[in-house]
C-alpha positions in Angstrom: 0.0 0.0 0.0 3.0 2.4 0.4 3.2 3.0 -3.4 -0.5 3.6 -3.7 -0.5 7.3 -3.3 2.3 7.7 -6.0 0.3 5.5 -8.4 -2.9 7.5 -7.9 -1.1 10.7 -8.3 0.9 9.6 -11.4 -2.3 8.5 -12.9 -4.0 11.8 -12.3 -1.2 13.6 -13.8 -1.1 11.2 -16.7 -4.6 12.1 -17.7 -3.5 15.7 -18.3 0.0 15.1 -19.7 1.3 11.6 -19.8 4.5 12.5 -21.6 5.4 14.9 -18.9 4.8 12.2 -16.1 7.0 9.6 -18.0 9.7 12.3 -18.6 9.8 13.6 -15.0 9.8 10.1 -13.5 12.5 9.1 -15.7 14.7 12.1 -14.8 14.1 11.6 -11.2 15.1 8.0 -11.4 18.3 8.6 -13.5 19.4 11.5 -11.2 18.8 9.4 -8.1 16.1 11.7 -6.6 13.9 8.7 -6.0 14.4 5.0 -5.7 10.6 4.4 -6.6 11.1 4.9 -10.3 11.2 1.6 -12.2 14.2 1.0 -14.7 12.0 0.9 -17.7 11.4 4.6 -17.4 14.9 5.5 -17.0 16.0 4.1 -20.3 17.5 6.6 -22.9 15.1 5.8 -25.6 12.0 6.2 -23.3 13.3 9.6 -22.1 14.2 10.8 -25.6 10.7 9.7 -26.9 8.8 11.3 -23.9 10.7 14.5 -24.4 9.8 14.8 -28.0 6.3 13.9 -27.5 6.0 16.4 -24.6 7.1 19.1 -26.9 4.5 18.2 -29.4 2.0 18.2 -26.6 3.1 21.6 -25.4 2.5 23.2 -28.8 -0.8 21.4 -29.8 -2.4 21.9 -26.4 -2.2 25.6 -26.8 -3.9 26.0 -30.0 -7.8 26.3 -30.0 -9.6 23.4 -31.4 -6.3 21.6 -32.2 -6.1 20.8 -28.5 -9.5 19.3 -28.4 -8.5 17.1 -31.4 -5.2 16.2 -29.6 -7.4 15.3 -26.5 -9.4 13.1 -28.5 -6.5 11.3 -29.9 -5.2 10.6 -26.3 -8.5 9.5 -25.0 -6.9 5.9 -25.0 -3.1 6.8 -24.8 -3.5 8.7 -21.3 -5.4 6.2 -19.4 -3.2 3.5 -20.9 -0.1 5.4 -19.9 -1.5 6.0 -16.4 -2.2 2.2 -16.1 1.3 1.3 -17.3 3.2 3.7 -15.1 1.1 2.5 -12.1 1.8 -1.2 -12.8 5.6 -0.3 -13.2 5.6 1.5 -9.9 3.9 -1.4 -8.1 6.2 -4.0 -9.7 9.2 -1.9 -8.7 8.1 -1.8 -4.9 6.5 -5.3 -4.9 3.8 -3.9 -2.3 0.9 -3.9 -4.6 -0.1 -6.1 -7.4 0.5 -5.0 -11.0 -3.2 -5.4 -11.9 -4.5 -3.4 -9.0 -2.0 -0.5 -9.5 -2.7 -0.5 -13.3 -6.4 -0.3 -12.6 -6.0 2.7 -10.1 -3.5 4.5 -12.5 -5.7 4.0 -15.4 -8.8 4.9 -13.9 -7.5 8.2 -12.3 -6.0 9.1 -15.6 -9.2 8.5 -17.4 -11.1 10.7 -14.8 -8.6 13.5 -15.1 -8.4 13.3 -18.9 -12.2 13.6 -19.0 -12.1 16.7 -16.9 -9.3 18.2 -19.1 -10.8 17.4 -22.5 -14.3 18.7 -21.4 -13.0 21.8 -19.9 -10.9 22.5 -23.0 -13.9 22.1 -25.2 -15.8 24.6 -23.1 -13.0 27.1 -23.2 -12.8 26.7 -27.1 -16.4 28.3 -27.2 -14.8 31.5 -26.1 -13.8 34.0 -29.0 -10.2 34.5 -27.8 -7.4 32.1 -27.8 -5.5 33.4 -24.6 -7.6 31.1 -22.3 -6.2 28.1 -24.1 -2.6 29.3 -23.5 -3.2 30.1 -19.9 -5.0 26.7 -19.2 -2.4 24.7 -20.9 0.5 26.4 -19.2 -1.2 26.0 -15.8 -1.8 22.2 -16.5 1.9 21.7 -17.5 3.1 23.6 -14.2 0.6 21.7 -12.2 1.6 18.3 -13.4 5.2 19.1 -12.9 4.7 20.4 -9.4 2.4 17.6 -8.3 4.8 14.9 -9.6 7.9 16.5 -8.0 6.0 16.9 -4.7 4.9 13.3 -4.9 8.6 12.3 -5.0 9.0 13.6 -1.5 5.5 13.5 0.1 3.4 10.9 -1.9 0.4 10.9 0.6 0.1 14.7 0.6 0.5 14.8 -3.2 -2.3 12.1 -3.7 -4.6 14.2 -1.3 -3.9 17.3 -3.5 -4.6 15.3 -6.6 -7.8 14.0 -5.4 -9.1 17.4 -4.2 -8.1 18.7 -7.7 -9.8 15.8 -9.5 -13.0 16.6 -7.6 -13.0 20.2 -8.1 -12.3 19.6 -11.9 -15.3 17.3 -12.2 -17.4 20.0 -10.5 -16.1 22.7 -12.8 -16.9 20.3 -15.6 -20.5 19.8 -14.5 -20.8 23.5 -14.1 -19.6 24.5 -17.5 -21.7 21.8 -19.2 -24.8 23.4 -17.5 -23.9 26.9 -18.6 -23.2 25.7 -22.2 -26.6 23.9 -22.3 -28.4 27.0 -21.0 -26.5 29.2 -23.6 -27.5 26.8 -26.5 -31.2 26.8 -25.3 -31.3 30.5 -25.2 -29.6 30.9 -28.6 -32.0 28.3 -30.1 -34.9 30.3 -28.6 -33.9 33.6 -30.0 -33.5 32.1 -33.4 -37.0 30.5 -33.2 -38.5 34.0 -32.1 -36.7 35.6 -35.1 -38.1 33.0 -37.4 -41.6 33.4 -36.1 -41.5 37.2 -36.3 -40.5 36.9 -40.0 -43.5 34.5 -40.8 -46.1 36.5 -38.9 -48.1 39.0 -40.8 -46.6 42.5 -40.4 -43.3 41.1 -39.4 -39.9 42.0 -40.9 -39.6 41.3 -44.6 -37.8 38.2 -45.6 
């Protein structure tokens, strides 16, 4: 059970930026910051691939609508990455079965990915692109901060990740409600304009 907090936190972070998680864990393992990092994540080819894909993610995630397409592609990649990282962490410590750790990491990654993708789709309805850049930068910094914190205080980091996940789900529900209300009002206004044009004495077509 000692590795469970790190598994959960890495899964949550993987749902936001899986490549940053793999890259950071690998760097922490290579530099000796943590003994919890499995050798598979310390390999040079893994670090190079994660670094390149992280740069691609950093660019695509800041462009309106491209970020939503990128999220769609990663609907499978992020949860799988969270599950794999979780299983590797459990296998390294031997204190939790690989299957259970993979399920925890994959589930938390899927939940945080859902929040990220849904929130980004809502942000894309705004007319300006700056919200995307701000949100993406905040996510990158958040992932880096929480993974680094988890290396030294895994239990506290897991609590923070759980709170952020709950807040994200609540924010997503709030945004979805607002978007539905906006669409209903817009449809109602269009219907009123159409009826006004069709009624006698209404504006000419």
